PDB file of N, CA, C, O and CB in Angstrom:
ATOM      1  N   MET A   1      14.740 101.948  79.542  1.00  0.00           N
ATOM      2  CA  MET A   1      14.993 103.312  79.819  1.00  0.00           C
ATOM      3  C   MET A   1      16.311 103.694  79.604  1.00  0.00           C
ATOM      4  O   MET A   1      16.547 104.742  79.003  1.00  0.00           O
ATOM      5  CB  MET A   1      14.656 103.634  81.084  1.00  0.00           C
ATOM      6  N   ALA A   2      17.280 102.914  80.054  1.00  0.00           N
ATOM      7  CA  ALA A   2      18.835 103.158  79.921  1.00  0.00           C
ATOM      8  C   ALA A   2      19.118 103.400  78.417  1.00  0.00           C
ATOM      9  O   ALA A   2      19.890 104.291  78.061  1.00  0.00           O
ATOM     10  CB  ALA A   2      19.760 101.825  80.480  1.00  0.00           C
ATOM     11  N   THR A   3      18.516 102.637  77.593  1.00  0.00           N
ATOM     12  CA  THR A   3      18.797 102.778  76.129  1.00  0.00           C
ATOM     13  C   THR A   3      18.433 104.087  75.483  1.00  0.00           C
ATOM     14  O   THR A   3      19.075 104.545  74.537  1.00  0.00           O
ATOM     15  CB  THR A   3      18.088 101.734  75.402  1.00  0.00           C
ATOM     16  N   LYS A   4      17.311 104.720  76.057  1.00  0.00           N
ATOM     17  CA  LYS A   4      16.924 106.045  75.553  1.00  0.00           C
ATOM     18  C   LYS A   4      17.821 106.998  76.080  1.00  0.00           C
ATOM     19  O   LYS A   4      18.013 107.979  75.361  1.00  0.00           O
ATOM     20  CB  LYS A   4      15.532 106.426  75.888  1.00  0.00           C
ATOM     21  N   ILE A   5      18.425 106.952  77.170  1.00  0.00           N
ATOM     22  CA  ILE A   5      19.361 107.868  77.659  1.00  0.00           C
ATOM     23  C   ILE A   5      20.618 107.764  76.878  1.00  0.00           C
ATOM     24  O   ILE A   5      21.254 108.774  76.577  1.00  0.00           O
ATOM     25  CB  ILE A   5      19.600 107.661  79.086  1.00  0.00           C
ATOM     26  N   LEU A   6      21.004 106.527  76.529  1.00  0.00           N
ATOM     27  CA  LEU A   6      22.240 106.210  75.832  1.00  0.00           C
ATOM     28  C   LEU A   6      22.141 106.835  74.331  1.00  0.00           C
ATOM     29  O   LEU A   6      23.098 107.406  73.806  1.00  0.00           O
ATOM     30  CB  LEU A   6      22.463 104.571  75.816  1.00  0.00           C
ATOM     31  N   VAL A   7      21.073 106.690  73.797  1.00  0.00           N
ATOM     32  CA  VAL A   7      20.713 107.176  72.404  1.00  0.00           C
ATOM     33  C   VAL A   7      20.799 108.716  72.508  1.00  0.00           C
ATOM     34  O   VAL A   7      21.540 109.322  71.734  1.00  0.00           O
ATOM     35  CB  VAL A   7      19.183 106.667  71.905  1.00  0.00           C
ATOM     36  N   ALA A   8      20.068 109.369  73.438  1.00  0.00           N
ATOM     37  CA  ALA A   8      20.171 110.821  73.490  1.00  0.00           C
ATOM     38  C   ALA A   8      21.617 111.300  73.872  1.00  0.00           C
ATOM     39  O   ALA A   8      22.082 112.294  73.313  1.00  0.00           O
ATOM     40  CB  ALA A   8      19.139 111.367  74.507  1.00  0.00           C
ATOM     41  N   GLN A   9      22.251 110.689  74.705  1.00  0.00           N
ATOM     42  CA  GLN A   9      23.682 110.961  74.841  1.00  0.00           C
ATOM     43  C   GLN A   9      24.554 111.114  73.625  1.00  0.00           C
ATOM     44  O   GLN A   9      25.298 112.068  73.397  1.00  0.00           O
ATOM     45  CB  GLN A   9      24.227 109.951  75.587  1.00  0.00           C
ATOM     46  N   THR A  10      24.352 109.958  72.807  1.00  0.00           N
ATOM     47  CA  THR A  10      25.209 109.963  71.506  1.00  0.00           C
ATOM     48  C   THR A  10      24.760 110.935  70.419  1.00  0.00           C
ATOM     49  O   THR A  10      25.496 111.334  69.516  1.00  0.00           O
ATOM     50  CB  THR A  10      25.205 108.559  70.870  1.00  0.00           C
ATOM     51  N   ARG A  11      23.393 111.300  70.602  1.00  0.00           N
ATOM     52  CA  ARG A  11      22.872 112.200  69.603  1.00  0.00           C
ATOM     53  C   ARG A  11      23.239 113.616  69.954  1.00  0.00           C
ATOM     54  O   ARG A  11      23.409 114.423  69.041  1.00  0.00           O
ATOM     55  CB  ARG A  11      21.370 112.053  69.467  1.00  0.00           C
ATOM     56  N   LEU A  12      23.373 113.971  71.198  1.00  0.00           N
ATOM     57  CA  LEU A  12      23.762 115.300  71.630  1.00  0.00           C
ATOM     58  C   LEU A  12      25.337 115.522  71.686  1.00  0.00           C
ATOM     59  O   LEU A  12      25.738 116.672  71.506  1.00  0.00           O
ATOM     60  CB  LEU A  12      23.144 115.551  73.015  1.00  0.00           C
ATOM     61  N   PHE A  13      26.164 114.615  71.898  1.00  0.00           N
ATOM     62  CA  PHE A  13      27.454 114.767  72.212  1.00  0.00           C
ATOM     63  C   PHE A  13      28.542 114.107  71.195  1.00  0.00           C
ATOM     64  O   PHE A  13      29.731 114.422  71.247  1.00  0.00           O
ATOM     65  CB  PHE A  13      27.569 114.247  73.532  1.00  0.00           C
ATOM     66  N   LYS A  14      28.064 113.239  70.340  1.00  0.00           N
ATOM     67  CA  LYS A  14      29.024 112.603  69.497  1.00  0.00           C
ATOM     68  C   LYS A  14      29.330 113.513  68.293  1.00  0.00           C
ATOM     69  O   LYS A  14      28.412 114.072  67.693  1.00  0.00           O
ATOM     70  CB  LYS A  14      28.510 111.227  69.048  1.00  0.00           C
ATOM     71  N   ASN A  15      30.539 113.652  67.961  1.00  0.00           N
ATOM     72  CA  ASN A  15      31.015 114.393  66.836  1.00  0.00           C
ATOM     73  C   ASN A  15      30.510 115.771  66.854  1.00  0.00           C
ATOM     74  O   ASN A  15      30.363 116.365  65.786  1.00  0.00           O
ATOM     75  CB  ASN A  15      30.647 113.743  65.588  1.00  0.00           C
ATOM     76  N   VAL A  16      30.211 116.371  68.055  1.00  0.00           N
ATOM     77  CA  VAL A  16      29.921 117.787  68.104  1.00  0.00           C
ATOM     78  C   VAL A  16      31.051 118.579  68.831  1.00  0.00           C
ATOM     79  O   VAL A  16      31.521 118.226  69.913  1.00  0.00           O
ATOM     80  CB  VAL A  16      28.569 118.008  68.805  1.00  0.00           C
ATOM     81  N   PHE A  17      31.443 119.690  68.128  1.00  0.00           N
ATOM     82  CA  PHE A  17      32.441 120.521  68.609  1.00  0.00           C
ATOM     83  C   PHE A  17      32.027 121.986  68.707  1.00  0.00           C
ATOM     84  O   PHE A  17      31.075 122.409  68.052  1.00  0.00           O
ATOM     85  CB  PHE A  17      33.595 120.374  67.777  1.00  0.00           C
ATOM     86  N   VAL A  18      32.769 122.793  69.559  1.00  0.00           N
ATOM     87  CA  VAL A  18      32.409 124.110  69.843  1.00  0.00           C
ATOM     88  C   VAL A  18      33.520 125.023  69.379  1.00  0.00           C
ATOM     89  O   VAL A  18      34.656 124.706  69.732  1.00  0.00           O
ATOM     90  CB  VAL A  18      32.111 124.277  71.299  1.00  0.00           C
ATOM     91  N   CYS A  19      33.364 126.135  68.624  1.00  0.00           N
ATOM     92  CA  CYS A  19      34.336 126.965  68.157  1.00  0.00           C
ATOM     93  C   CYS A  19      34.883 127.722  69.497  1.00  0.00           C
ATOM     94  O   CYS A  19      34.103 128.078  70.381  1.00  0.00           O
ATOM     95  CB  CYS A  19      33.738 127.936  67.003  1.00  0.00           C
ATOM     96  N   LYS A  20      36.113 127.909  69.560  1.00  0.00           N
ATOM     97  CA  LYS A  20      36.789 128.479  70.770  1.00  0.00           C
ATOM     98  C   LYS A  20      36.544 130.012  70.835  1.00  0.00           C
ATOM     99  O   LYS A  20      36.470 130.623  71.901  1.00  0.00           O
ATOM    100  CB  LYS A  20      38.365 128.173  70.737  1.00  0.00           C
ATOM    101  N   ASN A  21      36.409 130.658  69.450  1.00  0.00           N
ATOM    102  CA  ASN A  21      36.180 131.979  69.246  1.00  0.00           C
ATOM    103  C   ASN A  21      34.738 132.474  69.371  1.00  0.00           C
ATOM    104  O   ASN A  21      34.494 133.447  70.085  1.00  0.00           O
ATOM    105  CB  ASN A  21      36.674 132.273  68.018  1.00  0.00           C
ATOM    106  N   CYS A  22      33.850 131.883  68.751  1.00  0.00           N
ATOM    107  CA  CYS A  22      32.404 132.477  68.819  1.00  0.00           C
ATOM    108  C   CYS A  22      31.428 131.435  69.606  1.00  0.00           C
ATOM    109  O   CYS A  22      30.269 131.793  69.814  1.00  0.00           O
ATOM    110  CB  CYS A  22      31.796 132.754  67.217  1.00  0.00           C
ATOM    111  N   ASN A  23      31.837 130.244  70.017  1.00  0.00           N
ATOM    112  CA  ASN A  23      31.106 129.329  70.634  1.00  0.00           C
ATOM    113  C   ASN A  23      29.909 128.818  69.884  1.00  0.00           C
ATOM    114  O   ASN A  23      28.847 128.558  70.450  1.00  0.00           O
ATOM    115  CB  ASN A  23      30.754 129.837  71.811  1.00  0.00           C
ATOM    116  N   ALA A  24      30.127 128.671  68.492  1.00  0.00           N
ATOM    117  CA  ALA A  24      29.234 128.102  67.619  1.00  0.00           C
ATOM    118  C   ALA A  24      29.431 126.643  67.654  1.00  0.00           C
ATOM    119  O   ALA A  24      30.560 126.153  67.693  1.00  0.00           O
ATOM    120  CB  ALA A  24      29.374 128.649  66.280  1.00  0.00           C
ATOM    121  N   LYS A  25      28.162 125.816  67.637  1.00  0.00           N
ATOM    122  CA  LYS A  25      28.367 124.283  67.664  1.00  0.00           C
ATOM    123  C   LYS A  25      28.372 123.748  66.233  1.00  0.00           C
ATOM    124  O   LYS A  25      27.569 124.188  65.410  1.00  0.00           O
ATOM    125  CB  LYS A  25      27.194 123.531  68.512  1.00  0.00           C
ATOM    126  N   MET A  26      29.228 122.843  65.936  1.00  0.00           N
ATOM    127  CA  MET A  26      29.288 122.208  64.660  1.00  0.00           C
ATOM    128  C   MET A  26      29.415 120.656  64.884  1.00  0.00           C
ATOM    129  O   MET A  26      30.015 120.147  65.831  1.00  0.00           O
ATOM    130  CB  MET A  26      30.491 122.788  63.822  1.00  0.00           C
ATOM    131  N   ARG A  27      28.767 119.978  63.884  1.00  0.00           N
ATOM    132  CA  ARG A  27      28.862 118.530  63.975  1.00  0.00           C
ATOM    133  C   ARG A  27      29.930 118.147  62.905  1.00  0.00           C
ATOM    134  O   ARG A  27      29.670 118.509  61.758  1.00  0.00           O
ATOM    135  CB  ARG A  27      27.416 117.799  63.726  1.00  0.00           C
ATOM    136  N   ALA A  28      31.039 117.499  63.101  1.00  0.00           N
ATOM    137  CA  ALA A  28      32.025 117.089  62.156  1.00  0.00           C
ATOM    138  C   ALA A  28      32.798 115.874  62.587  1.00  0.00           C
ATOM    139  O   ALA A  28      32.695 115.457  63.740  1.00  0.00           O
ATOM    140  CB  ALA A  28      32.940 118.186  61.901  1.00  0.00           C
ATOM    141  N   ASP A  29      33.549 115.307  61.716  1.00  0.00           N
ATOM    142  CA  ASP A  29      34.382 114.158  61.931  1.00  0.00           C
ATOM    143  C   ASP A  29      35.476 114.609  62.720  1.00  0.00           C
ATOM    144  O   ASP A  29      36.063 115.636  62.381  1.00  0.00           O
ATOM    145  CB  ASP A  29      34.848 113.508  60.677  1.00  0.00           C
ATOM    146  N   PRO A  30      35.850 113.927  63.804  1.00  0.00           N
ATOM    147  CA  PRO A  30      37.087 114.306  64.609  1.00  0.00           C
ATOM    148  C   PRO A  30      38.397 114.332  63.872  1.00  0.00           C
ATOM    149  O   PRO A  30      39.270 115.150  64.161  1.00  0.00           O
ATOM    150  CB  PRO A  30      37.257 113.362  65.734  1.00  0.00           C
ATOM    151  N   LYS A  31      38.528 113.484  62.970  1.00  0.00           N
ATOM    152  CA  LYS A  31      39.774 113.549  62.197  1.00  0.00           C
ATOM    153  C   LYS A  31      39.993 114.693  61.358  1.00  0.00           C
ATOM    154  O   LYS A  31      41.108 115.148  61.104  1.00  0.00           O
ATOM    155  CB  LYS A  31      39.879 112.457  61.389  1.00  0.00           C
ATOM    156  N   LYS A  32      38.823 115.179  60.904  1.00  0.00           N
ATOM    157  CA  LYS A  32      38.896 116.562  60.127  1.00  0.00           C
ATOM    158  C   LYS A  32      38.959 117.734  61.014  1.00  0.00           C
ATOM    159  O   LYS A  32      39.420 118.795  60.593  1.00  0.00           O
ATOM    160  CB  LYS A  32      37.657 116.781  59.207  1.00  0.00           C
ATOM    161  N   ILE A  33      38.530 117.609  62.197  1.00  0.00           N
ATOM    162  CA  ILE A  33      38.779 118.643  63.073  1.00  0.00           C
ATOM    163  C   ILE A  33      40.337 118.665  63.518  1.00  0.00           C
ATOM    164  O   ILE A  33      40.861 119.766  63.684  1.00  0.00           O
ATOM    165  CB  ILE A  33      37.821 118.487  64.266  1.00  0.00           C
ATOM    166  N   ALA A  34      41.001 117.631  63.693  1.00  0.00           N
ATOM    167  CA  ALA A  34      42.351 117.558  64.096  1.00  0.00           C
ATOM    168  C   ALA A  34      43.210 117.881  62.900  1.00  0.00           C
ATOM    169  O   ALA A  34      44.267 118.487  63.076  1.00  0.00           O
ATOM    170  CB  ALA A  34      42.678 116.199  64.680  1.00  0.00           C
ATOM    171  N   ASP A  35      42.820 117.513  61.686  1.00  0.00           N
ATOM    172  CA  ASP A  35      43.619 118.048  60.495  1.00  0.00           C
ATOM    173  C   ASP A  35      43.466 119.427  60.219  1.00  0.00           C
ATOM    174  O   ASP A  35      44.333 119.927  59.502  1.00  0.00           O
ATOM    175  CB  ASP A  35      43.285 117.372  59.277  1.00  0.00           C
ATOM    176  N   GLY A  36      42.502 120.190  60.654  1.00  0.00           N
ATOM    177  CA  GLY A  36      42.167 121.487  60.575  1.00  0.00           C
ATOM    178  C   GLY A  36      41.536 121.771  59.060  1.00  0.00           C
ATOM    179  O   GLY A  36      41.779 122.819  58.462  1.00  0.00           O
ATOM    180  N   THR A  37      40.778 120.819  58.564  1.00  0.00           N
ATOM    181  CA  THR A  37      40.086 121.148  57.347  1.00  0.00           C
ATOM    182  C   THR A  37      38.642 121.786  57.614  1.00  0.00           C
ATOM    183  O   THR A  37      38.010 122.352  56.721  1.00  0.00           O
ATOM    184  CB  THR A  37      39.971 119.858  56.493  1.00  0.00           C
ATOM    185  N   ILE A  38      38.236 121.660  58.765  1.00  0.00           N
ATOM    186  CA  ILE A  38      36.958 122.280  58.986  1.00  0.00           C
ATOM    187  C   ILE A  38      37.086 123.626  59.582  1.00  0.00           C
ATOM    188  O   ILE A  38      37.853 123.850  60.518  1.00  0.00           O
ATOM    189  CB  ILE A  38      36.120 121.444  59.840  1.00  0.00           C
ATOM    190  N   ARG A  39      36.323 124.535  59.029  1.00  0.00           N
ATOM    191  CA  ARG A  39      36.220 125.950  59.521  1.00  0.00           C
ATOM    192  C   ARG A  39      34.828 126.206  60.043  1.00  0.00           C
ATOM    193  O   ARG A  39      33.843 125.564  59.678  1.00  0.00           O
ATOM    194  CB  ARG A  39      36.558 126.983  58.386  1.00  0.00           C
ATOM    195  N   CYS A  40      34.813 127.229  60.960  1.00  0.00           N
ATOM    196  CA  CYS A  40      33.723 127.672  61.569  1.00  0.00           C
ATOM    197  C   CYS A  40      32.743 128.463  60.497  1.00  0.00           C
ATOM    198  O   CYS A  40      33.186 129.262  59.672  1.00  0.00           O
ATOM    199  CB  CYS A  40      34.191 128.524  62.744  1.00  0.00           C
ATOM    200  N   ARG A  41      31.512 128.162  60.616  1.00  0.00           N
ATOM    201  CA  ARG A  41      30.496 128.839  59.871  1.00  0.00           C
ATOM    202  C   ARG A  41      30.437 130.422  60.089  1.00  0.00           C
ATOM    203  O   ARG A  41      30.312 131.232  59.170  1.00  0.00           O
ATOM    204  CB  ARG A  41      29.178 128.213  60.245  1.00  0.00           C
ATOM    205  N   LYS A  42      30.540 130.718  61.361  1.00  0.00           N
ATOM    206  CA  LYS A  42      30.371 132.152  61.727  1.00  0.00           C
ATOM    207  C   LYS A  42      31.702 132.955  61.454  1.00  0.00           C
ATOM    208  O   LYS A  42      31.721 133.912  60.681  1.00  0.00           O
ATOM    209  CB  LYS A  42      29.955 132.276  63.273  1.00  0.00           C
ATOM    210  N   CYS A  43      32.822 132.503  62.143  1.00  0.00           N
ATOM    211  CA  CYS A  43      34.031 133.293  62.221  1.00  0.00           C
ATOM    212  C   CYS A  43      35.155 132.820  61.378  1.00  0.00           C
ATOM    213  O   CYS A  43      36.204 133.455  61.267  1.00  0.00           O
ATOM    214  CB  CYS A  43      34.478 133.352  63.573  1.00  0.00           C
ATOM    215  N   LYS A  44      34.906 131.643  60.760  1.00  0.00           N
ATOM    216  CA  LYS A  44      35.941 131.112  59.641  1.00  0.00           C
ATOM    217  C   LYS A  44      37.241 130.826  60.385  1.00  0.00           C
ATOM    218  O   LYS A  44      38.305 130.845  59.767  1.00  0.00           O
ATOM    219  CB  LYS A  44      36.244 132.262  58.373  1.00  0.00           C
ATOM    220  N   LYS A  45      37.192 130.557  61.714  1.00  0.00           N
ATOM    221  CA  LYS A  45      38.437 130.034  62.408  1.00  0.00           C
ATOM    222  C   LYS A  45      38.458 128.628  62.406  1.00  0.00           C
ATOM    223  O   LYS A  45      37.457 128.000  62.061  1.00  0.00           O
ATOM    224  CB  LYS A  45      38.563 130.486  63.816  1.00  0.00           C
ATOM    225  N   ARG A  46      39.550 128.042  62.773  1.00  0.00           N
ATOM    226  CA  ARG A  46      39.775 126.413  62.783  1.00  0.00           C
ATOM    227  C   ARG A  46      39.990 126.028  64.231  1.00  0.00           C
ATOM    228  O   ARG A  46      40.427 124.903  64.475  1.00  0.00           O
ATOM    229  CB  ARG A  46      41.160 125.884  61.853  1.00  0.00           C
ATOM    230  N   ALA A  47      39.739 126.806  65.129  1.00  0.00           N
ATOM    231  CA  ALA A  47      39.982 126.401  66.642  1.00  0.00           C
ATOM    232  C   ALA A  47      38.711 125.768  67.271  1.00  0.00           C
ATOM    233  O   ALA A  47      37.745 126.499  67.488  1.00  0.00           O
ATOM    234  CB  ALA A  47      40.397 127.722  67.551  1.00  0.00           C
ATOM    235  N   PHE A  48      38.664 124.512  67.558  1.00  0.00           N
ATOM    236  CA  PHE A  48      37.494 123.932  68.075  1.00  0.00           C
ATOM    237  C   PHE A  48      37.800 123.105  69.343  1.00  0.00           C
ATOM    238  O   PHE A  48      38.925 122.647  69.543  1.00  0.00           O
ATOM    239  CB  PHE A  48      36.844 123.092  67.016  1.00  0.00           C
ATOM    240  N   LYS A  49      36.936 122.957  70.054  1.00  0.00           N
ATOM    241  CA  LYS A  49      36.974 122.008  71.387  1.00  0.00           C
ATOM    242  C   LYS A  49      35.822 121.118  71.348  1.00  0.00           C
ATOM    243  O   LYS A  49      34.835 121.397  70.668  1.00  0.00           O
ATOM    244  CB  LYS A  49      36.906 122.842  72.821  1.00  0.00           C
ATOM    245  N   THR A  50      35.907 120.030  72.068  1.00  0.00           N
ATOM    246  CA  THR A  50      34.781 119.053  72.238  1.00  0.00           C
ATOM    247  C   THR A  50      33.744 119.723  73.213  1.00  0.00           C
ATOM    248  O   THR A  50      34.037 120.419  74.185  1.00  0.00           O
ATOM    249  CB  THR A  50      35.324 117.597  72.837  1.00  0.00           C
ATOM    250  N   ILE A  51      32.434 119.378  72.769  1.00  0.00           N
ATOM    251  CA  ILE A  51      31.333 119.925  73.798  1.00  0.00           C
ATOM    252  C   ILE A  51      31.446 119.308  75.104  1.00  0.00           C
ATOM    253  O   ILE A  51      31.775 118.122  75.123  1.00  0.00           O
ATOM    254  CB  ILE A  51      29.861 119.663  73.316  1.00  0.00           C
ATOM    255  N   ARG A  52      31.236 119.888  76.168  1.00  0.00           N
ATOM    256  CA  ARG A  52      31.262 119.463  77.504  1.00  0.00           C
ATOM    257  C   ARG A  52      30.019 118.941  78.074  1.00  0.00           C
ATOM    258  O   ARG A  52      28.987 119.613  78.084  1.00  0.00           O
ATOM    259  CB  ARG A  52      31.685 120.481  78.272  1.00  0.00           C
ATOM    260  N   LYS A  53      30.098 117.715  78.564  1.00  0.00           N
ATOM    261  CA  LYS A  53      29.008 117.098  79.172  1.00  0.00           C
ATOM    262  C   LYS A  53      28.709 117.680  80.566  1.00  0.00           C
ATOM    263  O   LYS A  53      29.581 117.822  81.423  1.00  0.00           O
ATOM    264  CB  LYS A  53      29.257 115.654  79.240  1.00  0.00           C
ATOM    265  N   LYS A  54      27.444 117.997  80.727  1.00  0.00           N
ATOM    266  CA  LYS A  54      27.054 118.664  82.134  1.00  0.00           C
ATOM    267  C   LYS A  54      26.512 117.566  83.006  1.00  0.00           C
ATOM    268  O   LYS A  54      26.136 117.816  84.151  1.00  0.00           O
ATOM    269  CB  LYS A  54      25.886 119.883  82.001  1.00  0.00           C
TER     270      LYS A  54
END
């Protein structure tokens, strides 16, 4: 049972970032987010934060 929860946690939260402007979720490599090469699909900004676990 614990492995299913761990697998779900990685699927939902690994490499998922949220745009600070429009709250759109994107999955990307953290290195590319830090470099600023990834842009938001909706608003074309480069400001992202990690998704928050509840």
